[in-house]
KOLTIFI-474595 format. One record per residue (C-alpha): z, y, x. Coordinates in Angstrom, 3 decimals. Each point is the difference from the previous one (the first is absolute). Example, Ala and Ser with C-alpha at 12.3 -4.5 7.8 and 13.67 -1.06 7.14 Angstrom:
<atoms>
<atom <7.800, -4.500, 12.300>>
<atom <-0.660, 3.440, 1.370>>
</atoms>
This chain:
<atoms>
<atom <-9.284, -12.534, -18.754>>
<atom <-1.793, -2.157, 2.422>>
<atom <0.708, -1.255, 3.449>>
<atom <-2.656, 2.072, 1.656>>
<atom <0.983, 2.894, -1.758>>
<atom <2.661, 2.130, 1.714>>
<atom <3.133, 1.076, -1.980>>
<atom <-0.697, 3.130, -1.698>>
<atom <3.613, 0.967, -0.384>>
<atom <0.631, -0.525, 3.254>>
<atom <-2.848, 2.001, 1.616>>
<atom <0.807, 2.777, -2.590>>
<atom <3.756, 0.267, 1.473>>
<atom <-1.425, -0.141, 3.642>>
<atom <-1.883, 3.264, -0.788>>
<atom <3.305, 1.114, -1.563>>
<atom <1.870, -0.659, 3.159>>
<atom <-2.181, 1.693, 2.306>>
<atom <0.830, 3.203, -1.802>>
<atom <3.503, -0.679, 0.177>>
<atom <-0.497, -0.283, 3.606>>
<atom <-2.570, 3.283, 0.634>>
<atom <2.636, 1.584, -2.063>>
<atom <2.778, -0.855, 1.579>>
<atom <-1.219, 1.403, 3.427>>
<atom <-1.289, 2.971, -1.744>>
<atom <3.710, 0.156, -0.592>>
<atom <1.423, -0.660, 3.141>>
<atom <-2.663, 2.671, 2.012>>
<atom <0.572, 2.815, -2.194>>
<atom <3.405, -0.671, -1.668>>
<atom <2.127, -1.359, 2.869>>
<atom <3.353, -0.438, -1.225>>
<atom <-0.189, 1.553, -2.965>>
<atom <-0.837, -1.255, -3.503>>
<atom <-2.923, 1.301, -1.907>>
<atom <1.200, -0.368, -3.605>>
<atom <-2.256, -0.829, -2.568>>
<atom <0.825, 2.137, -2.849>>
<atom <3.306, -0.824, -2.109>>
<atom <-0.747, -3.343, 0.515>>
<atom <2.792, -1.256, 2.365>>
<atom <-3.217, -1.717, 2.225>>
<atom <-1.769, 1.164, 2.840>>
<atom <-3.168, -0.173, 2.219>>
<atom <0.292, -2.935, 1.228>>
<atom <2.298, 0.424, 2.517>>
<atom <0.939, -3.435, 0.291>>
<atom <-3.684, -1.572, -0.223>>
<atom <-0.362, -1.859, 2.616>>
<atom <0.958, -2.880, -1.758>>
<atom <-3.474, -0.075, -1.161>>
<atom <-0.337, -1.858, 3.045>>
<atom <2.145, -3.082, -0.763>>
<atom <-2.252, -0.656, -2.976>>
<atom <-3.204, -0.149, 2.636>>
<atom <2.094, -2.361, 1.936>>
<atom <0.679, -2.619, -2.879>>
<atom <-3.019, 0.464, -1.491>>
<atom <-1.628, -1.048, 3.460>>
<atom <2.317, -2.682, 0.939>>
<atom <-1.156, -1.422, -3.612>>
<atom <-3.586, 0.221, 0.298>>
<atom <0.378, -1.281, 3.839>>
<atom <1.757, -3.142, -1.557>>
<atom <-2.314, -0.207, -2.835>>
<atom <-2.729, -0.072, 2.469>>
<atom <1.417, -2.835, 2.093>>
<atom <0.994, -2.199, -2.860>>
<atom <-3.877, -0.126, -1.257>>
<atom <-0.818, -1.756, 3.170>>
<atom <2.795, -2.556, -0.027>>
<atom <-2.735, -2.810, -0.463>>
<atom <-1.647, 0.712, 2.954>>
<atom <0.867, -1.406, 3.478>>
<atom <2.105, 1.909, 2.862>>
<atom <-1.404, -1.721, 3.132>>
<atom <-0.972, 3.205, 1.045>>
<atom <2.885, 1.969, -1.268>>
<atom <-0.457, 2.759, 3.048>>
<atom <-3.241, 0.619, -0.361>>
<atom <0.168, 0.617, -4.067>>
<atom <2.505, 2.531, 0.660>>
<atom <-1.519, 1.612, 2.817>>
<atom <-3.523, 0.470, -2.458>>
<atom <2.578, 1.023, -2.795>>
<atom <1.531, 2.865, 2.280>>
<atom <-3.317, 0.835, 0.973>>
<atom <-1.783, 0.337, -3.588>>
<atom <3.401, 2.175, -0.936>>
<atom <0.272, 2.010, 2.777>>
<atom <-4.470, 1.049, -0.509>>
<atom <0.986, 0.581, -3.188>>
<atom <2.330, 2.675, 0.483>>
<atom <-1.075, 1.538, 3.257>>
<atom <-2.685, 1.883, -1.231>>
<atom <2.272, 1.680, -2.742>>
<atom <2.815, 0.547, 2.193>>
<atom <-2.323, 1.331, 3.353>>
<atom <-1.865, 2.829, -1.856>>
<atom <4.061, 1.005, -1.192>>
<atom <0.884, 0.294, 2.895>>
<atom <-2.263, 1.063, 1.795>>
<atom <-0.030, 3.532, -2.217>>
<atom <4.012, -0.224, 0.580>>
<atom <-0.443, -0.239, 3.498>>
<atom <-2.640, 2.872, -0.025>>
<atom <2.321, 2.314, -2.081>>
<atom <3.700, -0.752, 1.930>>
<atom <-1.366, 0.706, 3.182>>
<atom <-1.570, 3.452, -1.505>>
<atom <2.628, 1.229, -1.748>>
<atom <2.796, -1.561, 2.189>>
<atom <-1.535, 0.777, 3.321>>
<atom <-0.753, 2.851, 1.549>>
<atom <-2.489, -0.587, 3.613>>
<atom <-2.957, -2.699, -0.172>>
<atom <1.986, -1.214, 2.689>>
<atom <3.121, -0.913, -2.892>>
<atom <-2.249, -0.661, -2.384>>
<atom <-1.884, -2.706, 2.075>>
<atom <3.240, -1.598, 1.187>>
<atom <0.689, -0.015, -3.328>>
<atom <-3.322, -2.130, -1.179>>
<atom <0.699, -2.550, 2.951>>
<atom <3.780, -0.363, -1.273>>
<atom <-1.556, -1.555, -3.036>>
<atom <-1.351, -2.901, 1.202>>
<atom <3.095, -2.351, -1.686>>
<atom <-0.334, 2.002, -2.993>>
<atom <-3.968, -0.843, -0.145>>
<atom <0.645, -3.351, 0.279>>
<atom <3.271, -1.386, -2.210>>
<atom <2.038, -0.266, 3.523>>
<atom <2.827, 2.464, -0.756>>
<atom <1.788, -1.897, -1.823>>
<atom <0.227, -2.085, 2.747>>
<atom <2.162, 2.416, 2.178>>
<atom <-2.734, 1.476, 2.220>>
<atom <0.747, 3.510, 1.289>>
<atom <-2.983, 2.064, -1.685>>
<atom <0.012, 2.633, -2.803>>
<atom <0.802, -1.601, -3.342>>
<atom <-2.848, 2.108, -1.563>>
<atom <-0.223, -0.931, -3.451>>
<atom <3.562, -1.513, -0.647>>
<atom <-1.640, -1.946, -3.457>>
<atom <-1.644, -2.396, 1.685>>
<atom <2.865, -1.552, 1.560>>
<atom <-0.462, -1.672, -3.892>>
<atom <-3.527, -1.242, 1.332>>
<atom <1.941, -1.076, 3.376>>
<atom <2.877, -1.769, -1.401>>
<atom <-2.636, -1.855, -2.810>>
<atom <-1.868, -1.299, 2.554>>
<atom <2.413, -0.846, 1.987>>
<atom <2.170, -1.993, -2.492>>
<atom <-3.004, -1.624, -1.060>>
<atom <-1.160, -1.497, 3.152>>
<atom <3.469, -1.407, 0.038>>
<atom <-0.100, -1.942, -3.105>>
<atom <-3.045, -0.568, -0.734>>
<atom <-0.105, -3.409, 1.883>>
<atom <3.362, -0.595, -0.956>>
<atom <-0.723, 0.029, -3.513>>
<atom <-3.192, -1.861, 0.310>>
<atom <1.935, -2.960, 1.597>>
<atom <2.956, -0.020, -1.615>>
<atom <-0.596, 1.867, -3.156>>
<atom <3.035, -1.852, -2.291>>
<atom <2.813, 0.429, 2.501>>
<atom <-1.081, 4.008, 1.320>>
<atom <-1.140, 1.235, -3.151>>
<atom <3.082, -1.270, -2.208>>
<atom <2.847, -0.626, 2.524>>
<atom <-0.589, 2.190, 3.101>>
<atom <-1.718, 3.456, -1.344>>
<atom <3.122, 0.750, -2.683>>
<atom <2.560, -0.874, 2.643>>
<atom <-1.792, 1.769, 2.894>>
<atom <-0.244, 3.269, -2.741>>
<atom <3.737, -0.842, -1.047>>
<atom <1.206, 0.145, 3.811>>
<atom <-2.423, 3.328, 1.004>>
<atom <0.531, 2.158, -2.738>>
<atom <3.874, -1.191, -0.522>>
<atom <0.299, 0.807, 4.397>>
<atom <-1.833, 3.363, -1.088>>
<atom <2.669, 1.070, -2.281>>
<atom <2.479, -0.020, 2.104>>
<atom <-1.106, 1.418, 2.841>>
<atom <-2.426, 2.609, -1.872>>
<atom <0.971, 2.580, -2.826>>
<atom <-3.638, -0.162, -1.531>>
<atom <-3.382, -2.665, 0.079>>
<atom <-1.495, 3.418, 1.554>>
<atom <-1.237, 0.377, 3.217>>
<atom <-2.729, -1.073, 2.258>>
<atom <0.883, 1.023, 3.904>>
<atom <3.314, -0.778, 0.426>>
<atom <0.310, -2.922, 2.544>>
<atom <2.001, -2.845, 0.094>>
<atom <-0.263, -0.684, 3.389>>
<atom <-2.956, -2.708, -0.212>>
<atom <-1.925, 1.913, -3.049>>
<atom <-0.156, 2.926, -2.216>>
<atom <1.992, -0.355, -3.298>>
<atom <-3.093, -0.024, -1.959>>
<atom <-1.042, -3.545, 0.913>>
<atom <3.668, -1.089, -1.426>>
<atom <-1.433, 1.751, -2.835>>
<atom <-3.343, -1.752, -0.233>>
<atom <1.250, -3.172, 1.020>>
<atom <2.419, -0.515, -2.666>>
<atom <-2.194, 1.483, -2.827>>
<atom <-2.854, -2.088, 0.710>>
<atom <1.955, -3.106, 0.039>>
<atom <1.260, 1.239, -3.451>>
<atom <-3.487, 0.455, -0.918>>
<atom <-0.597, -3.711, 0.823>>
<atom <2.569, -1.431, -1.960>>
<atom <-1.368, 2.511, -2.748>>
<atom <-3.018, -2.323, -0.311>>
<atom <1.759, -3.582, -0.573>>
<atom <2.311, 1.914, -2.792>>
<atom <-2.969, 1.530, -1.566>>
<atom <-1.562, -3.431, -0.127>>
<atom <2.453, -1.908, -1.774>>
<atom <0.555, 3.035, -2.824>>
<atom <-3.375, -0.324, -0.716>>
<atom <0.376, -3.518, -0.650>>
<atom <2.222, 0.901, -3.256>>
<atom <-1.189, 0.628, -2.758>>
<atom <1.516, 2.981, -1.157>>
<atom <-0.226, 1.191, -4.294>>
<atom <-1.056, 3.444, -1.196>>
<atom <3.856, 0.872, -0.059>>
<atom <0.473, -0.916, 3.624>>
<atom <-2.769, 1.332, 1.847>>
<atom <0.708, 3.722, -2.037>>
<atom <3.972, -0.810, 1.965>>
<atom <-1.402, -0.345, 3.479>>
<atom <-2.630, 2.594, -0.481>>
<atom <3.336, 2.720, -0.669>>
<atom <1.953, -1.445, 3.230>>
<atom <-3.249, 0.171, 1.454>>
<atom <-0.032, 3.687, -1.012>>
<atom <3.496, 0.527, 0.456>>
<atom <0.107, -0.831, 3.380>>
<atom <-2.758, 2.108, 1.255>>
<atom <2.149, 3.265, -1.598>>
<atom <2.561, -0.972, 2.260>>
<atom <-1.911, -0.041, 2.663>>
<atom <-1.856, 3.594, -0.388>>
<atom <3.371, 1.065, -1.508>>
<atom <1.123, -0.640, 3.762>>
<atom <-2.818, 1.448, 1.360>>
<atom <0.155, 3.044, -1.798>>
<atom <4.287, 0.771, 0.263>>
<atom <2.567, -0.189, 2.406>>
<atom <1.331, -2.756, -0.628>>
<atom <1.970, -1.708, 3.061>>
<atom <-2.636, -1.078, 2.833>>
<atom <2.231, -3.230, -0.231>>
<atom <-1.139, -0.726, -3.078>>
<atom <-3.093, -0.031, 1.386>>
<atom <0.103, -4.267, 0.550>>
<atom <0.904, -1.159, -3.109>>
<atom <-2.738, 1.927, -1.438>>
<atom <-2.511, -2.179, 2.548>>
<atom <1.527, -2.721, -1.744>>
<atom <-0.895, 1.547, -3.785>>
<atom <-3.494, 1.017, 1.234>>
<atom <-0.376, -3.463, 1.199>>
<atom <1.211, -1.187, -4.273>>
<atom <-2.672, 2.234, -0.855>>
<atom <-2.636, -1.044, 2.209>>
<atom <0.201, -3.479, -0.931>>
<atom <-0.375, 0.454, -3.345>>
<atom <-3.264, 2.782, 0.511>>
<atom <-1.151, -3.281, 1.858>>
<atom <0.580, -2.364, -2.930>>
<atom <-1.968, 0.032, -3.191>>
<atom <2.460, 0.279, -2.061>>
<atom <-0.651, 4.079, -1.174>>
<atom <-1.292, -0.162, -3.072>>
<atom <-1.901, 3.145, 1.378>>
<atom <-1.674, -1.275, 3.244>>
<atom <-3.161, 0.015, -1.298>>
<atom <-0.047, 3.561, -0.534>>
<atom <-0.198, 0.121, 3.645>>
<atom <-2.714, -2.141, 0.741>>
<atom <-2.727, 2.662, 0.025>>
<atom <-1.785, 1.315, 3.695>>
<atom <1.831, 2.820, -0.180>>
<atom <3.037, -1.148, 0.484>>
<atom <-1.540, -2.321, 2.965>>
<atom <-1.390, 3.295, 1.025>>
<atom <2.956, 1.932, 0.262>>
<atom <2.073, -2.987, 2.136>>
<atom <-2.640, 0.044, 2.865>>
<atom <0.037, 4.173, -0.111>>
<atom <3.898, -0.520, 0.657>>
<atom <-0.562, -1.149, 3.811>>
<atom <-2.138, 2.890, 0.537>>
<atom <2.031, 2.996, -1.577>>
<atom <3.021, -2.199, 2.117>>
<atom <-2.017, 0.685, 3.118>>
<atom <-1.343, 3.667, -0.328>>
<atom <3.306, 1.753, -1.022>>
<atom <1.130, 0.942, 3.167>>
<atom <-2.659, 2.023, 1.405>>
<atom <-0.456, 1.706, -3.655>>
<atom <4.122, 0.819, -0.111>>
<atom <-0.520, 1.543, 3.983>>
<atom <-2.985, 2.084, -1.167>>
<atom <1.716, 1.401, -2.524>>
<atom <2.992, 0.663, 1.878>>
<atom <-1.928, 1.968, 2.727>>
<atom <-2.447, 2.004, -2.593>>
<atom <2.578, 0.286, -3.099>>
<atom <3.317, 0.938, 1.679>>
<atom <0.777, 2.654, -2.505>>
<atom <-1.301, -1.711, -2.856>>
<atom <2.893, -1.036, -2.714>>
<atom <1.035, -3.862, -0.012>>
<atom <-2.189, -0.769, -2.742>>
<atom <-3.121, 1.333, 1.235>>
<atom <1.029, -1.263, 3.493>>
<atom <0.292, -3.754, -2.515>>
<atom <-3.408, 0.564, -1.860>>
<atom <-2.059, 0.913, 2.597>>
<atom <1.721, -3.120, 2.476>>
<atom <-1.568, -2.303, -2.884>>
<atom <-3.112, 1.770, -0.533>>
<atom <-0.554, -0.784, 4.046>>
<atom <1.191, -3.259, 0.088>>
<atom <-2.177, -1.247, -2.993>>
<atom <-3.201, 1.901, 1.769>>
<atom <0.927, -2.324, 3.271>>
<atom <0.343, -2.893, -2.098>>
<atom <-3.564, 0.109, -1.524>>
<atom <-1.580, 1.163, 2.890>>
<atom <1.890, -2.399, 2.150>>
<atom <-1.597, -2.800, -2.849>>
<atom <-3.401, 1.829, 0.378>>
<atom <-0.089, -0.053, 3.474>>
<atom <1.233, -4.038, 0.347>>
<atom <-1.971, -1.167, -2.467>>
<atom <-3.583, 1.568, 1.595>>
<atom <1.453, -1.229, 3.084>>
<atom <0.788, -3.889, -1.163>>
<atom <-3.982, -0.004, -1.701>>
<atom <-1.536, 1.178, 2.645>>
<atom <2.282, -0.860, 3.684>>
<atom <-2.013, 2.257, 2.087>>
<atom <1.872, -0.621, 3.050>>
<atom <-0.525, -3.817, -0.399>>
<atom <-3.794, 1.148, -0.652>>
<atom <0.460, 1.725, 3.106>>
<atom <1.764, -3.013, 2.489>>
<atom <-1.441, -3.172, -1.597>>
<atom <-3.607, -1.259, -0.239>>
</atoms>
């Protein structure tokens, strides 16, 4: 795998975990506290599929450390300006996709949740923090699409970590990040039953900030470990053994997402996933070249759009197909989400190509 290519295995896993998160929200909306069993398999319909978000945070931390390491020879005289420009680029790369999904979510929620035109107007106005990734700071505003908490925290933690990694790479990635992850995850394990939860207020910030901070820190340390693994010359037998370890780790993760295992085990499952991510980013798996195909890179890209466009799709099904079976609702939610994701991709692609607002305002 060349350095310029994306890791096809990781991109495929992004897609799989995005589906797990979608199915989790479908289960949560339509099954409530009940469990939808999948035949006699002993598995359920992703009642704990939220664990997929942990994968996204680990990968985000890895990619952040990798991008900063590539700049290690560049001067840091204007580190503040560099950080601001990096964050500006990240914000504008993601904001159009987010804006498409949040506008549709606001419209659908306002229509179905409010009864009068005035109430709908107030709902739209009170959604301002959700539009600009500010909800996670604690502003009193409608949290229109709680899925955006991942983007809120990702941007916040990246803003904090980027200058520290640029200036103190060796110490921050190899010492501070693993310790930070252990302290925070240990604190959360002591204070909370499981890792899940978004809007629990700690007194200074939401619980989800700690969740993302610890896992991105763990992801940053993953990059350093992966670089070390790639230095070893593994035999074919060794590669097969590690490939089996990787597969077993992901099986454990998916077993957690589809069973009624005690939620306290979400913490060790994160570390199991961490081991799997280290192996996935390494080139030691003898099957990694199978995934070096454009289709897997595309699946990784569309995973974010699936993530962003599911809430209004689920709301539409809830309101329009209230009397249908769970299976029908699940299929229609998935279908509407994919339609929304493809529409989002096309609309934003058109906007980025022609930039109508920029042409309107600037010469």
